[in-house]
N, C-alpha and C positions, 0 to 999 in steps of 0.2 A: 958453404954452410948447409947443414941438413935441417930440414923443417921437421919439428917434432910430429909424430904420428897423430897426436890429439888434434893439432891444428889442421893437418891435412884432412882429417875426417870431418871437421866442421865446415870446411869451405863449400862442399856441395850443398849442405843444408842451408848455409847462408844464401847461396844463389837461389835455391828453391824458395826460401822465405821471401826474398826480393821479388821473384817472379810471381809468387802467389799474391803478394800485396799489390803488385802492378796490375794483375788480372782483376783482383777484387775491386780496386779503385776504378779501373777502366770500364768494367762491366756496369758500374753505377750509371754510366753515361750512354749505355747502349739500350736499344738500337740507336745509332747516330746516323742521321742523313748527311752524307758527305756532300752530295750534290743530287739533283733530281733523279739521277739514274743509278746512284751508288749508295748503299747503306752498309755501315759497319755493324754487323749483327752482334758480335761478341768477341771476347778475347779468351784464349786458353793457354795453358802451359803444360808441357810434357817433356821429360828427358832434358831439362835444362834449356829449353827453347820457349820462346813466346810466339803465339800465332794470333794474328788479326784475321778474323773471319768476315769476308765481305760478300754481299749479294749485289750483282749488277743486273739491271733491267735491260741492258743492251747486248749482253753476251749470249750467244746461242751455241749449244753443244757442238763441238768439233768444227766450229767455224773460226778460222784465223787464230788458233791457240798459239802457235809459234810466234807469230807477229805480235800478238798481245803480250806474251811473256817477254819478248825482246824489248818492246817499248817500255813496259813497266820496270824491267831491270834497270834500264837507262835512267829512270826517274828515281827509283827506290834506293839503289845502291849509294848514290851521292847523299841522299837524304839521311839514310840510316848512319852513314859514315861521317856526316858533318853536323847534323842537327843537334843543338844543345839538348833537346828533349830525348834524344836517343843515347846520350853520353853514358848513362848508367849501364846500358846494355853493352856498349863498347868496352867500358871499364871492366866488366865481368866476362867478356868474351862470349856473350849470349847470341845465339843465332835467332834472327828475327824472320818469321815466316808471314807471308801474306797469302792467304787462301781465298780464292775467288770461286763463288758459285754463280751459275748462270741464272737467267730470268726464271727458270723453273726450279731453282734452288738445288740443282744438281751440280756436283763438283765440275769445275772448269779447268782451274790451274792453281798451282802453288808456286810462289817465288820465295826462295830462301836466301837471306843475306847473312853470310858468316862474318860477324863483326871482327874476327881476328884477321881478316884480309883488308880491313879499312885503310891501313896505311898505304895500300896500293892505289887509292883514289888520287888522281892527279889533276 
C-alpha cells in the first residue's frame, strides 16, 4: 500500500513538533541538579534528534574520555530502550543524544542512542 504524499510530508513536521514540545517542557525544569557533580543544563533539538546537555564537575578535558563514553553507553542504552519515559522517542525513531561538558564547561563527549536499534537490547 502506498502512503499518500500529503501524509508523508506531514510526518517530519509532527516529529519536530513533538521534539519542540519535549524541549520546551524539559527546559522549564533546567538547570536541574542530577547529583552534586552533574547538572542538566538544557535540552535542544535539531534534525529530528533530542539532546540533553550536561555539565560535570568531575570531568577534565582529555582525561578518560573513552572509558567514560563506554561506561555511560552501558547505562544509557538500556535506559533509553526500556524506560517508559523514553517510549515516545522509541515510537518515533528519534535519536537521543547526551552531550557532556567538563568542569570548565568545554565539550567533553557526546553519546548518541539510536532508538531504532532498541530491539537489540537483550
